[in-house]
C-alpha positions as CSV (number, residue, x, y, z in Angstrom):
1,M,2.0,13.0,-28.8
2,L,3.3,10.5,-31.4
3,T,4.2,11.5,-34.9
4,K,5.7,9.6,-37.8
5,A,9.2,10.6,-38.9
6,T,11.9,9.3,-41.2
7,G,13.2,6.1,-39.7
8,G,10.6,5.9,-36.9
9,V,8.2,7.6,-34.6
10,I,8.8,10.8,-32.5
11,L,7.5,11.2,-29.0
12,R,7.6,14.6,-27.1
13,V,8.2,14.3,-23.4
14,K,8.2,16.7,-20.5
15,L,10.5,15.1,-17.9
16,T,10.7,15.7,-14.2
17,P,14.0,14.5,-12.7
18,K,14.6,13.8,-9.0
19,A,11.0,12.6,-8.5
20,A,9.7,10.2,-5.9
21,K,9.3,7.4,-8.5
22,N,9.9,6.5,-12.2
23,A,6.5,6.9,-13.9
24,L,4.8,7.7,-17.2
25,V,2.4,10.2,-15.6
26,R,-0.1,11.4,-18.2
27,A,-0.6,12.8,-21.7
28,E,-1.2,16.5,-21.8
29,E,-1.0,19.6,-24.0
30,D,1.7,22.3,-23.7
31,S,0.9,26.0,-24.0
32,A,1.1,25.8,-27.8
33,G,-1.5,23.0,-27.9
34,N,1.0,20.3,-28.8
35,R,0.4,16.8,-27.2
36,L,3.2,15.5,-25.0
37,L,3.9,12.8,-22.4
38,R,4.7,13.9,-18.9
39,A,7.1,11.5,-17.2
40,S,9.2,11.5,-14.0
41,V,12.4,9.7,-13.0
42,T,14.2,9.4,-9.7
43,A,17.6,10.0,-11.4
44,V,19.3,13.4,-11.0
45,P,19.8,15.6,-14.1
46,E,23.6,15.3,-14.1
47,N,25.8,13.7,-16.8
48,G,22.8,12.4,-18.7
49,K,21.5,10.2,-15.8
50,A,17.9,11.4,-16.1
51,N,18.0,11.0,-19.9
52,A,19.3,7.4,-19.5
53,A,16.6,6.7,-16.9
54,L,13.9,7.9,-19.3
55,V,15.1,5.7,-22.1
56,K,15.3,2.7,-19.8
57,M,11.8,3.3,-18.4
58,L,10.3,3.8,-21.9
59,S,12.0,0.5,-23.0
60,K,10.6,-1.4,-20.0
61,K,7.1,0.1,-20.1
62,L,6.7,-0.2,-23.9
63,G,8.5,-3.5,-24.4
64,L,11.0,-2.1,-26.9
65,P,14.8,-2.6,-26.9
66,K,16.8,0.3,-25.5
67,G,18.9,0.4,-28.6
68,S,15.8,1.4,-30.7
69,I,15.0,4.5,-28.4
70,R,17.1,7.6,-28.9
71,L,17.0,11.1,-27.4
72,I,17.2,13.4,-30.4
73,A,16.6,16.8,-28.8
74,G,16.4,18.3,-25.3
75,D,19.5,16.8,-23.8
76,K,19.8,19.5,-21.2
77,S,16.1,20.5,-21.0
78,R,13.0,19.1,-19.4
79,H,11.4,19.1,-22.8
80,K,12.7,16.0,-24.7
81,T,12.2,14.6,-28.2
82,V,12.6,10.9,-28.3
83,L,12.9,8.8,-31.5
84,F,11.7,5.2,-31.6
85,E,13.5,3.7,-34.5
86,G,11.7,1.3,-36.8
87,L,9.1,1.2,-39.7
88,P,7.0,4.3,-39.0
89,D,3.6,2.9,-40.0
90,S,3.6,-0.3,-38.0
91,L,5.6,1.2,-35.1
92,L,3.1,4.1,-34.7
93,E,0.2,1.7,-34.6
94,Q,2.1,-0.5,-32.0
95,L,3.0,2.5,-29.8
96,E,-0.5,4.0,-29.9
97,A,-1.9,0.6,-28.7
98,K,0.7,0.4,-25.9
99,F,0.1,4.0,-24.7
100,S,-3.7,3.4,-24.8
101,A,-3.3,0.2,-22.8
102,L,-1.3,2.2,-20.2
103,G,-4.1,4.8,-20.1
104,L,-1.9,7.5,-21.7
105,T,-3.9,8.7,-24.7
């Protein structure tokens, strides 16, 4: 689900827009066996509103500044790639602990 990258940590997300509530739903595997986070947002998938809602929710749930979270792929897809900017080693450890505390491992 989380992997180190140059300049930070990458998270793969499957996003459901127009949902009943904003939530980090669960960790799961896709058909290729890759771990990802399933998330939902109430925002509509128009003009980047759902993407912005995802970044805002990740920021709030993980206690990270919005400016350090960037969507790097999947702008118009349900499958997103998010980059958390920072020192990869310490950031990976921090994110793994936060996802574990949320029951998302």
